[in-house]
LOVEXLUM-33721 format. One record per residue: x, y, z of N, C-alpha, C in turn; residue number from 1. Coordinates in Angstrom, 3 decimals. Example, Ala and Ser with C-alpha at 12.3 -4.5 7.8 and 13.67 -1.06 7.14 Angstrom:
2
[drenti [13.190, -5.690, 7.800], [12.300, -4.500, 7.800], [13.200, -3.300, 7.800], 1]
[drenti [12.850, -2.250, 7.080], [13.670, -1.060, 7.140], [12.900, 0.030, 7.870], 2]
This chain:
210
[drenti [1.136, -1.092, 0.044], [-0.101, 0.339, 0.082], [0.577, 1.200, 0.001], 1]
[drenti [0.468, 2.306, -0.813], [1.307, 3.283, -1.164], [0.535, 4.486, 0.048], 2]
[drenti [1.726, 5.309, 0.562], [1.076, 6.772, 1.250], [1.624, 7.775, 0.858], 3]
[drenti [1.030, 8.889, 0.644], [1.583, 10.109, 0.743], [1.767, 10.935, 2.376], 4]
[drenti [2.973, 11.062, 2.518], [3.137, 11.714, 3.914], [3.328, 13.008, 4.041], 5]
[drenti [2.892, 13.808, 4.966], [3.683, 15.223, 5.452], [3.824, 15.278, 6.822], 6]
[drenti [4.503, 16.000, 6.694], [5.078, 16.385, 8.521], [5.561, 14.839, 9.104], 7]
[drenti [6.503, 14.451, 7.988], [6.910, 12.712, 8.615], [8.065, 13.035, 9.528], 8]
[drenti [7.837, 13.298, 10.713], [8.558, 13.380, 11.647], [8.265, 12.655, 12.844], 9]
[drenti [9.500, 11.914, 13.475], [9.303, 10.789, 14.787], [8.571, 11.341, 15.642], 10]
[drenti [7.557, 10.659, 16.533], [6.903, 11.124, 17.452], [5.671, 11.861, 17.392], 11]
[drenti [5.603, 12.621, 16.300], [4.326, 13.272, 16.308], [2.658, 12.641, 16.211], 12]
[drenti [1.934, 13.085, 16.524], [0.497, 12.371, 16.389], [0.263, 12.054, 14.721], 13]
[drenti [0.329, 10.912, 14.204], [-0.159, 10.940, 12.963], [-1.854, 10.728, 12.817], 14]
[drenti [-1.845, 11.709, 11.540], [-3.908, 11.314, 10.971], [-3.613, 10.821, 9.758], 15]
[drenti [-4.102, 9.716, 9.679], [-4.427, 8.833, 8.435], [-5.733, 9.348, 7.541], 16]
[drenti [-5.408, 9.555, 6.767], [-6.966, 9.931, 5.948], [-6.902, 9.314, 4.784], 17]
[drenti [-8.018, 8.687, 4.469], [-8.904, 8.458, 3.272], [-9.557, 9.600, 2.521], 18]
[drenti [-9.725, 9.436, 1.021], [-10.146, 10.162, 0.595], [-11.814, 10.269, 0.284], 19]
[drenti [-12.487, 11.197, -0.309], [-13.908, 10.957, -0.803], [-14.339, 10.150, -1.822], 20]
[drenti [-15.700, 9.718, -1.975], [-15.967, 8.744, -3.169], [-15.172, 8.836, -4.326], 21]
[drenti [-15.496, 10.196, -4.991], [-15.115, 10.665, -6.359], [-13.920, 10.952, -6.658], 22]
[drenti [-13.002, 11.249, -5.679], [-11.775, 12.284, -6.029], [-10.478, 11.323, -5.093], 23]
[drenti [-9.134, 11.162, -5.784], [-8.205, 10.500, -5.215], [-7.703, 11.190, -4.166], 24]
[drenti [-6.218, 10.597, -3.552], [-5.854, 11.000, -2.212], [-5.357, 12.411, -2.563], 25]
[drenti [-4.689, 12.619, -4.118], [-3.360, 13.839, -4.237], [-4.277, 14.674, -4.779], 26]
[drenti [-5.307, 15.166, -4.544], [-6.254, 16.593, -4.961], [-5.854, 17.602, -4.558], 27]
[drenti [-5.967, 18.820, -5.182], [-5.713, 20.059, -4.378], [-6.123, 20.037, -3.025], 28]
[drenti [-6.904, 19.692, -2.824], [-8.423, 19.452, -1.642], [-7.642, 18.827, -0.622], 29]
[drenti [-7.092, 17.599, -0.911], [-6.736, 16.838, -0.019], [-4.990, 17.178, 0.215], 30]
[drenti [-4.427, 17.912, -0.429], [-3.092, 18.447, -0.130], [-3.205, 19.334, 0.745], 31]
[drenti [-4.018, 20.472, 0.284], [-4.190, 21.692, 1.366], [-4.172, 21.269, 3.020], 32]
[drenti [-5.044, 20.199, 2.894], [-5.854, 19.420, 4.182], [-4.706, 19.223, 4.851], 33]
[drenti [-3.832, 18.076, 4.090], [-2.555, 17.635, 4.694], [-1.827, 18.685, 5.048], 34]
[drenti [-1.015, 19.479, 4.276], [-0.139, 20.520, 4.335], [-0.346, 21.319, 5.490], 35]
[drenti [-1.697, 21.784, 5.523], [-2.722, 22.739, 7.066], [-2.127, 21.910, 8.188], 36]
[drenti [-2.591, 20.737, 8.320], [-2.660, 19.560, 9.569], [-1.006, 19.347, 9.726], 37]
[drenti [-0.048, 19.337, 8.603], [1.182, 19.135, 9.301], [1.618, 20.553, 9.531], 38]
[drenti [1.570, 21.605, 9.169], [1.861, 22.869, 9.901], [1.740, 23.159, 11.181], 39]
[drenti [0.502, 22.386, 11.584], [0.317, 22.477, 13.001], [0.682, 21.730, 13.757], 40]
[drenti [1.644, 20.680, 13.461], [2.365, 20.147, 14.088], [2.248, 18.180, 13.633], 41]
[drenti [1.195, 17.855, 13.090], [0.670, 16.393, 12.699], [1.769, 15.651, 11.751], 42]
[drenti [2.002, 14.842, 12.043], [2.028, 13.780, 10.459], [1.192, 13.298, 9.882], 43]
[drenti [0.923, 13.669, 8.711], [-0.247, 12.995, 7.685], [-0.122, 12.097, 6.844], 44]
[drenti [-0.690, 11.195, 6.817], [-0.586, 10.109, 5.840], [-1.673, 10.038, 5.270], 45]
[drenti [-2.008, 9.845, 3.623], [-3.021, 9.429, 2.881], [-2.786, 8.461, 2.316], 46]
[drenti [-4.184, 7.753, 1.932], [-3.823, 6.345, 1.119], [-5.232, 6.281, 0.359], 47]
[drenti [-5.324, 5.376, -0.361], [-6.117, 5.138, -1.365], [-6.927, 4.046, -0.988], 48]
[drenti [-8.419, 3.611, -1.354], [-8.927, 2.127, -1.360], [-8.900, 2.005, -3.143], 49]
[drenti [-9.143, 0.453, -2.868], [-8.860, -0.217, -4.168], [-9.123, -0.061, -5.345], 50]
[drenti [-10.563, 0.765, -5.279], [-11.197, 0.853, -6.531], [-10.785, 2.248, -6.825], 51]
[drenti [-10.218, 3.509, -6.206], [-9.449, 4.407, -6.472], [-8.063, 4.371, -7.136], 52]
[drenti [-7.449, 3.477, -6.491], [-6.195, 3.026, -6.972], [-6.045, 2.407, -8.328], 53]
[drenti [-7.183, 1.402, -8.188], [-7.118, 0.849, -9.725], [-7.492, 1.729, -10.969], 54]
[drenti [-8.202, 2.853, -10.764], [-8.548, 4.019, -11.798], [-7.181, 4.564, -12.381], 55]
[drenti [-6.082, 4.200, -11.504], [-4.608, 5.365, -12.155], [-4.059, 4.315, -13.074], 56]
[drenti [-4.755, 3.008, -13.189], [-3.923, 1.944, -14.415], [-5.031, 1.611, -14.980], 57]
[drenti [-5.949, 2.559, -15.171], [-7.234, 2.090, -16.165], [-8.421, 1.298, -15.738], 58]
[drenti [-8.493, 1.392, -14.505], [-9.477, 0.721, -14.233], [-10.952, 1.183, -14.045], 59]
[drenti [-11.951, 0.368, -13.851], [-13.418, 1.010, -14.080], [-13.448, 2.227, -12.993], 60]
[drenti [-13.945, 3.408, -13.684], [-14.740, 4.535, -12.995], [-16.001, 4.513, -12.425], 61]
[drenti [-16.580, 3.336, -12.221], [-18.141, 3.124, -11.902], [-17.772, 3.596, -10.168], 62]
[drenti [-19.095, 4.122, -9.624], [-19.356, 4.614, -8.320], [-18.413, 3.517, -7.368], 63]
[drenti [-18.151, 3.888, -6.001], [-17.736, 2.817, -5.342], [-18.795, 1.835, -4.550], 64]
[drenti [-18.555, 0.838, -4.014], [-19.644, 0.183, -3.447], [-19.900, 0.751, -1.996], 65]
[drenti [-21.022, 0.036, -1.160], [-21.321, 0.485, 0.050], [-20.220, 0.975, 0.969], 66]
[drenti [-20.238, 1.899, 1.879], [-18.793, 2.046, 2.760], [-18.279, 1.162, 3.222], 67]
[drenti [-19.217, 0.494, 4.160], [-18.977, -0.633, 4.908], [-18.012, -1.680, 4.317], 68]
[drenti [-17.833, -1.665, 2.763], [-17.090, -2.521, 2.260], [-15.645, -2.197, 2.095], 69]
[drenti [-15.306, -1.058, 2.503], [-14.385, -0.592, 2.695], [-13.134, -0.664, 3.726], 70]
[drenti [-13.920, -1.030, 4.959], [-13.508, -0.841, 6.295], [-12.407, -2.038, 6.477], 71]
[drenti [-12.366, -3.451, 5.749], [-10.980, -4.506, 5.721], [-10.004, -3.124, 5.085], 72]
[drenti [-10.042, -2.424, 4.179], [-9.090, -1.900, 3.694], [-8.462, -1.062, 4.304], 73]
[drenti [-9.364, -0.096, 5.127], [-8.657, 0.838, 6.219], [-7.750, 0.578, 7.200], 74]
[drenti [-8.533, -0.732, 7.878], [-8.078, -1.586, 8.767], [-6.462, -2.051, 8.086], 75]
[drenti [-6.078, -2.554, 7.242], [-5.286, -2.699, 6.010], [-3.894, -1.795, 6.282], 76]
[drenti [-4.766, -0.808, 6.036], [-3.772, 0.801, 6.144], [-3.290, 1.099, 7.167], 77]
[drenti [-3.983, 0.886, 8.443], [-3.417, 1.224, 9.665], [-2.294, 0.127, 9.996], 78]
[drenti [-2.606, -1.062, 9.219], [-1.709, -2.294, 9.591], [-0.158, -2.031, 8.861], 79]
[drenti [-0.296, -1.109, 7.825], [0.728, -1.112, 6.858], [1.274, 0.157, 7.230], 80]
[drenti [0.976, 0.873, 7.973], [1.641, 2.395, 7.987], [2.398, 2.091, 9.460], 81]
[drenti [3.515, 2.723, 9.348], [4.571, 2.706, 10.301], [4.221, 4.081, 11.324], 82]
[drenti [3.858, 3.813, 12.277], [3.762, 4.924, 13.366], [3.964, 4.886, 14.748], 83]
[drenti [4.862, 5.564, 15.125], [5.631, 5.546, 16.563], [4.838, 6.223, 17.536], 84]
[drenti [4.112, 6.980, 17.115], [3.228, 8.040, 18.162], [1.544, 8.005, 17.987], 85]
[drenti [0.791, 8.468, 18.870], [-0.602, 8.719, 18.414], [-1.420, 8.565, 17.418], 86]
[drenti [-2.191, 7.853, 17.188], [-2.720, 8.095, 15.918], [-4.465, 8.396, 15.938], 87]
[drenti [-4.893, 9.394, 14.761], [-5.922, 9.500, 14.528], [-6.489, 8.965, 13.251], 88]
[drenti [-7.479, 8.444, 12.644], [-7.995, 7.965, 11.760], [-9.244, 9.147, 10.976], 89]
[drenti [-9.365, 9.156, 9.800], [-10.482, 9.857, 9.332], [-10.418, 9.965, 8.027], 90]
[drenti [-11.191, 10.880, 7.455], [-10.964, 11.291, 5.973], [-12.086, 12.135, 5.447], 91]
[drenti [-12.193, 12.357, 4.064], [-13.116, 13.294, 3.638], [-14.397, 12.594, 3.167], 92]
[drenti [-15.684, 12.921, 3.660], [-16.912, 12.276, 3.249], [-16.901, 11.081, 3.608], 93]
[drenti [-17.109, 9.870, 2.507], [-17.048, 8.494, 2.331], [-15.637, 7.933, 3.385], 94]
[drenti [-14.677, 8.696, 3.021], [-13.202, 8.329, 3.724], [-14.061, 8.217, 5.391], 95]
[drenti [-14.098, 9.540, 5.597], [-14.346, 9.414, 7.163], [-15.685, 8.468, 7.609], 96]
[drenti [-16.427, 8.316, 7.018], [-17.575, 7.488, 7.430], [-16.936, 6.079, 7.538], 97]
[drenti [-16.012, 5.691, 6.480], [-15.695, 4.108, 6.446], [-14.577, 4.280, 8.107], 98]
[drenti [-13.992, 5.278, 8.338], [-13.361, 5.504, 9.291], [-14.115, 5.408, 10.592], 99]
[drenti [-15.124, 5.806, 10.618], [-15.988, 5.839, 11.652], [-16.949, 4.440, 12.374], 100]
[drenti [-16.870, 3.680, 11.036], [-17.310, 2.517, 11.207], [-16.343, 1.194, 11.582], 101]
[drenti [-15.074, 1.936, 12.059], [-13.885, 0.725, 12.845], [-13.440, 1.776, 13.870], 102]
[drenti [-13.792, 2.831, 13.984], [-13.301, 3.553, 15.436], [-13.246, 3.207, 16.465], 103]
[drenti [-14.807, 2.653, 16.533], [-15.014, 2.590, 17.881], [-14.241, 1.321, 18.641], 104]
[drenti [-14.006, 0.090, 18.017], [-13.701, -0.972, 17.974], [-11.883, -0.827, 17.998], 105]
[drenti [-11.557, 0.321, 17.281], [-9.791, 0.304, 17.501], [-9.624, 0.962, 18.809], 106]
[drenti [-10.749, 1.985, 19.007], [-10.595, 3.075, 20.018], [-10.225, 2.360, 21.675], 107]
[drenti [-11.640, 1.384, 21.648], [-11.260, 0.587, 22.869], [-9.867, -0.346, 23.163], 108]
[drenti [-9.692, -0.951, 21.797], [-8.478, -1.475, 22.137], [-7.410, -1.055, 22.121], 109]
[drenti [-7.089, 0.435, 22.316], [-6.425, 1.312, 22.250], [-5.050, 1.486, 21.113], 110]
[drenti [-5.611, 1.119, 20.078], [-5.114, 1.474, 18.681], [-4.787, 2.628, 18.247], 111]
[drenti [-6.312, 3.462, 18.192], [-6.115, 4.768, 17.756], [-6.391, 6.166, 18.996], 112]
[drenti [-6.557, 7.008, 18.834], [-6.840, 7.807, 19.908], [-8.082, 9.025, 19.462], 113]
[drenti [-8.476, 8.804, 18.484], [-9.479, 9.744, 18.044], [-9.983, 9.554, 16.473], 114]
[drenti [-10.867, 10.325, 15.929], [-11.656, 9.901, 14.572], [-11.950, 11.658, 13.938], 115]
[drenti [-11.325, 11.851, 12.875], [-11.741, 13.175, 12.480], [-12.278, 13.056, 11.080], 116]
[drenti [-13.274, 13.373, 10.845], [-14.440, 13.326, 9.905], [-14.358, 14.977, 9.079], 117]
[drenti [-14.201, 14.988, 7.667], [-14.231, 16.336, 7.085], [-15.044, 16.442, 6.166], 118]
[drenti [-16.411, 16.807, 6.452], [-17.666, 17.091, 5.470], [-18.484, 15.438, 5.920], 119]
[drenti [-18.828, 15.174, 6.578], [-19.689, 13.895, 6.972], [-20.814, 13.883, 6.216], 120]
[drenti [-20.961, 12.522, 5.435], [-22.151, 12.487, 4.355], [-23.548, 11.818, 5.452], 121]
[drenti [-23.808, 12.634, 6.144], [-25.221, 12.307, 7.120], [-26.199, 11.948, 6.289], 122]
[drenti [-26.436, 12.337, 5.144], [-27.479, 11.662, 4.362], [-27.152, 12.078, 3.023], 123]
[drenti [-28.206, 11.567, 1.931], [-28.032, 11.827, 0.492], [-28.653, 13.420, 0.514], 124]
[drenti [-28.077, 13.968, -0.587], [-28.599, 15.234, -0.903], [-29.904, 15.212, -0.890], 125]
[drenti [-30.520, 16.297, -0.557], [-32.248, 16.583, -0.717], [-32.962, 15.313, 0.295], 126]
[drenti [-32.631, 14.375, 1.108], [-33.354, 13.429, 1.237], [-32.453, 13.125, 2.670], 127]
[drenti [-33.042, 13.883, 3.756], [-32.475, 14.198, 5.089], [-32.835, 12.657, 5.839], 128]
[drenti [-33.897, 12.227, 5.119], [-34.586, 11.256, 6.309], [-33.758, 9.654, 5.690], 129]
[drenti [-33.052, 9.992, 4.754], [-32.423, 8.832, 4.390], [-30.931, 8.980, 5.111], 130]
[drenti [-31.015, 8.857, 6.592], [-29.678, 8.774, 7.617], [-28.856, 7.931, 7.564], 131]
[drenti [-27.433, 8.491, 7.567], [-26.236, 7.521, 7.859], [-25.495, 8.145, 8.954], 132]
[drenti [-24.421, 7.387, 9.537], [-23.676, 7.623, 10.354], [-24.802, 7.561, 11.829], 133]
[drenti [-25.860, 6.673, 11.976], [-26.289, 6.136, 13.272], [-25.479, 5.808, 14.320], 134]
[drenti [-24.255, 5.062, 14.264], [-23.499, 4.783, 15.050], [-22.571, 6.019, 15.973], 135]
[drenti [-22.592, 7.391, 15.066], [-22.288, 8.375, 16.244], [-22.861, 9.188, 17.260], 136]
[drenti [-24.315, 8.189, 17.551], [-25.165, 8.201, 18.525], [-24.489, 7.766, 19.805], 137]
[drenti [-23.837, 6.678, 19.672], [-23.267, 5.956, 20.892], [-21.723, 5.736, 21.041], 138]
[drenti [-20.821, 6.274, 20.175], [-19.701, 6.393, 19.939], [-18.951, 6.877, 20.779], 139]
[drenti [-18.074, 6.084, 21.834], [-17.187, 6.866, 22.635], [-15.729, 7.078, 22.129], 140]
[drenti [-15.107, 6.928, 20.904], [-14.131, 7.231, 20.547], [-14.019, 9.150, 20.262], 141]
[drenti [-13.355, 9.746, 21.079], [-13.106, 11.354, 20.820], [-13.471, 11.394, 19.305], 142]
[drenti [-14.118, 12.306, 19.023], [-14.711, 12.499, 17.455], [-14.749, 13.868, 17.272], 143]
[drenti [-14.116, 14.639, 15.977], [-14.272, 15.872, 15.655], [-14.482, 15.737, 14.156], 144]
[drenti [-16.009, 16.369, 13.764], [-16.688, 16.635, 12.634], [-16.584, 17.938, 12.355], 145]
[drenti [-15.944, 18.068, 11.097], [-15.881, 19.576, 10.685], [-16.726, 19.702, 9.268], 146]
[drenti [-17.819, 20.558, 9.621], [-18.817, 20.349, 8.539], [-19.244, 21.510, 8.049], 147]
[drenti [-19.437, 21.810, 6.665], [-20.358, 23.436, 6.308], [-21.397, 23.402, 6.675], 148]
[drenti [-21.846, 24.744, 7.074], [-23.265, 24.532, 7.454], [-24.456, 24.709, 6.284], 149]
[drenti [-23.697, 24.911, 5.013], [-24.723, 24.550, 3.852], [-24.099, 23.271, 3.140], 150]
[drenti [-23.616, 22.417, 3.735], [-23.276, 21.148, 3.183], [-24.634, 20.338, 2.624], 151]
[drenti [-24.871, 20.199, 1.549], [-25.966, 19.286, 1.104], [-26.172, 17.854, 1.387], 152]
[drenti [-24.944, 17.293, 2.341], [-25.056, 15.914, 2.833], [-25.336, 16.423, 4.075], 153]
[drenti [-25.656, 17.319, 4.826], [-26.026, 17.585, 6.419], [-25.624, 19.221, 6.348], 154]
[drenti [-26.626, 20.010, 6.517], [-26.519, 21.148, 6.875], [-26.886, 21.379, 8.188], 155]
[drenti [-26.670, 22.363, 8.770], [-26.411, 22.529, 10.185], [-27.942, 22.490, 10.994], 156]
[drenti [-28.794, 22.921, 10.227], [-30.287, 23.154, 10.752], [-30.768, 21.576, 10.743], 157]
[drenti [-30.136, 20.472, 9.885], [-30.772, 19.023, 10.214], [-29.748, 18.531, 10.832], 158]
[drenti [-28.516, 18.518, 10.840], [-27.570, 17.674, 11.741], [-27.816, 17.925, 13.274], 159]
[drenti [-28.171, 19.274, 13.614], [-28.407, 19.553, 14.955], [-29.732, 19.311, 15.591], 160]
[drenti [-30.359, 18.430, 14.854], [-31.628, 17.779, 15.206], [-31.243, 16.150, 15.444], 161]
[drenti [-30.127, 15.740, 14.917], [-29.551, 14.563, 15.393], [-29.208, 14.252, 16.770], 162]
[drenti [-29.637, 13.027, 17.184], [-28.800, 12.770, 18.935], [-27.434, 12.267, 18.356], 163]
[drenti [-26.298, 13.009, 18.764], [-24.689, 12.448, 18.739], [-24.433, 12.233, 20.246], 164]
[drenti [-23.547, 11.435, 20.210], [-22.777, 11.254, 21.445], [-22.102, 12.443, 21.984], 165]
[drenti [-21.749, 12.151, 23.357], [-21.220, 13.499, 23.720], [-19.549, 13.311, 23.313], 166]
[drenti [-19.194, 12.448, 23.265], [-17.987, 12.367, 22.296], [-17.659, 13.120, 21.113], 167]
[drenti [-18.508, 13.098, 20.394], [-18.669, 13.976, 19.488], [-18.602, 15.555, 19.400], 168]
[drenti [-17.360, 16.164, 18.602], [-17.609, 17.433, 18.666], [-17.610, 18.084, 17.116], 169]
[drenti [-18.789, 18.677, 16.931], [-19.110, 19.549, 15.671], [-18.342, 20.679, 15.618], 170]
[drenti [-17.315, 20.932, 14.430], [-17.347, 22.437, 14.383], [-17.592, 22.990, 13.142], 171]
[drenti [-18.302, 24.080, 12.675], [-19.210, 24.222, 11.882], [-18.545, 25.511, 11.169], 172]
[drenti [-18.353, 25.529, 9.842], [-17.590, 26.465, 8.973], [-18.489, 26.832, 8.088], 173]
[drenti [-18.947, 28.608, 8.639], [-19.784, 29.058, 8.271], [-19.919, 29.043, 6.282], 174]
[drenti [-20.936, 28.540, 6.391], [-21.600, 28.755, 4.499], [-20.393, 27.623, 4.141], 175]
[drenti [-20.059, 26.883, 4.567], [-19.017, 25.834, 3.662], [-20.112, 24.803, 3.157], 176]
[drenti [-19.742, 24.345, 1.846], [-20.161, 23.271, 1.400], [-19.807, 22.054, 1.500], 177]
[drenti [-19.804, 21.016, 0.771], [-19.444, 19.359, 0.930], [-18.134, 19.606, 1.155], 178]
[drenti [-17.291, 20.874, 0.217], [-16.037, 20.518, 0.513], [-15.426, 21.698, 1.193], 179]
[drenti [-16.425, 22.482, 1.777], [-16.035, 23.368, 3.172], [-16.002, 24.376, 2.743], 180]
[drenti [-16.158, 24.701, 1.345], [-15.797, 26.003, 0.802], [-16.939, 27.018, 0.840], 181]
[drenti [-16.649, 28.272, 1.411], [-17.777, 29.460, 1.406], [-17.799, 30.010, 0.314], 182]
[drenti [-18.866, 30.698, -0.033], [-19.040, 31.576, -0.650], [-18.243, 32.977, -0.371], 183]
[drenti [-17.628, 33.623, -1.228], [-16.587, 34.603, -0.571], [-17.619, 35.907, -0.587], 184]
[drenti [-18.403, 36.007, -1.551], [-19.239, 37.532, -1.391], [-20.341, 37.301, 0.056], 185]
[drenti [-20.501, 35.938, 0.293], [-21.141, 36.074, 1.595], [-20.550, 36.033, 2.620], 186]
[drenti [-19.337, 35.593, 2.866], [-18.723, 35.193, 4.282], [-17.680, 36.075, 4.087], 187]
[drenti [-16.572, 36.417, 2.928], [-15.542, 37.333, 2.840], [-14.400, 36.439, 3.203], 188]
[drenti [-14.724, 34.974, 3.279], [-13.617, 34.015, 3.506], [-13.478, 33.226, 2.139], 189]
[drenti [-12.538, 32.376, 2.206], [-12.411, 31.514, 0.927], [-11.731, 30.440, 1.473], 190]
[drenti [-11.807, 29.080, 0.647], [-11.490, 27.763, 1.056], [-10.397, 27.840, 1.743], 191]
[drenti [-9.254, 28.468, 1.243], [-8.218, 28.519, 2.382], [-8.184, 28.918, 3.739], 192]
[drenti [-8.642, 29.908, 3.882], [-9.147, 30.482, 4.982], [-10.229, 29.234, 5.576], 193]
[drenti [-11.003, 28.593, 5.297], [-11.710, 27.696, 6.267], [-10.947, 26.855, 6.465], 194]
[drenti [-9.790, 26.130, 5.470], [-9.088, 24.749, 5.906], [-8.121, 25.272, 6.870], 195]
[drenti [-7.438, 25.951, 6.959], [-6.595, 26.692, 7.761], [-7.434, 26.913, 8.893], 196]
[drenti [-8.328, 27.131, 9.351], [-9.128, 27.159, 10.486], [-9.501, 25.730, 11.094], 197]
[drenti [-9.828, 24.614, 10.200], [-10.130, 23.729, 10.286], [-9.013, 23.012, 11.240], 198]
[drenti [-7.471, 23.074, 10.686], [-6.277, 22.471, 10.947], [-5.924, 23.287, 12.313], 199]
[drenti [-6.533, 24.519, 12.875], [-6.244, 24.788, 13.861], [-6.926, 24.335, 14.970], 200]
[drenti [-8.316, 24.365, 14.507], [-9.165, 23.778, 15.382], [-8.803, 22.142, 15.681], 201]
[drenti [-8.375, 21.372, 14.826], [-8.037, 19.938, 14.817], [-6.666, 20.027, 15.941], 202]
[drenti [-6.126, 21.180, 15.938], [-5.004, 20.999, 16.605], [-5.390, 21.228, 18.205], 203]
[drenti [-6.268, 22.170, 18.231], [-7.077, 22.416, 19.657], [-7.338, 21.323, 20.584], 204]
[drenti [-8.383, 20.522, 19.622], [-9.087, 19.502, 19.840], [-8.245, 18.396, 20.553], 205]
[drenti [-7.518, 18.081, 19.567], [-6.250, 16.882, 19.529], [-5.127, 17.206, 21.099], 206]
[drenti [-5.160, 18.457, 21.238], [-4.277, 18.458, 22.501], [-5.532, 18.544, 23.513], 207]
[drenti [-6.532, 18.690, 23.586], [-7.423, 18.818, 24.597], [-7.804, 17.441, 25.078], 208]
[drenti [-8.256, 16.532, 24.003], [-8.926, 15.363, 24.020], [-8.176, 13.849, 23.603], 209]
[drenti [-7.423, 14.128, 23.197], [-6.625, 12.879, 22.130], [-4.933, 12.454, 23.075], 210]
């Protein structure tokens, strides 16, 4: 398994990130996230699920299978990653959802220290009753979810009606979409501003809870 590494220094807390359903690990968005977190003192590792890695060599571009299909692959990535400090797992959208499915058992076993979800897909767009992430209602693993307030996969108005565990911290990014990008004319802020804020918030969260 191949990893992209940022801030690769011994003893740092490592954040292992998986990509979203439709884009690989080396997009500008994922690179900005990794660089921002590395600037905050984290070691960041990125990897790809098999269906995405296969696209690089001419494999099918069909949509991925159900999220739980990739739980064993995330576990394999954890096993393959050399890590001598604390470990946090997570990812963008589907990647964070897959991580959430394995986080509780790993936390209980002392193998990870937390879960970081970037734009969690709480439901399909325009289908808030088609709920995902029910496991977050009773998770005990420290969890930080960074979510745009106008994310079509879970706006603030919808998500705040959900019963989430006390272990879950929601960090809202004003006017952010599913990529956490705000409208400059509305907020005066850019995607880069939001991602920098996200990295800083992750550092504070990890320092206090992980």
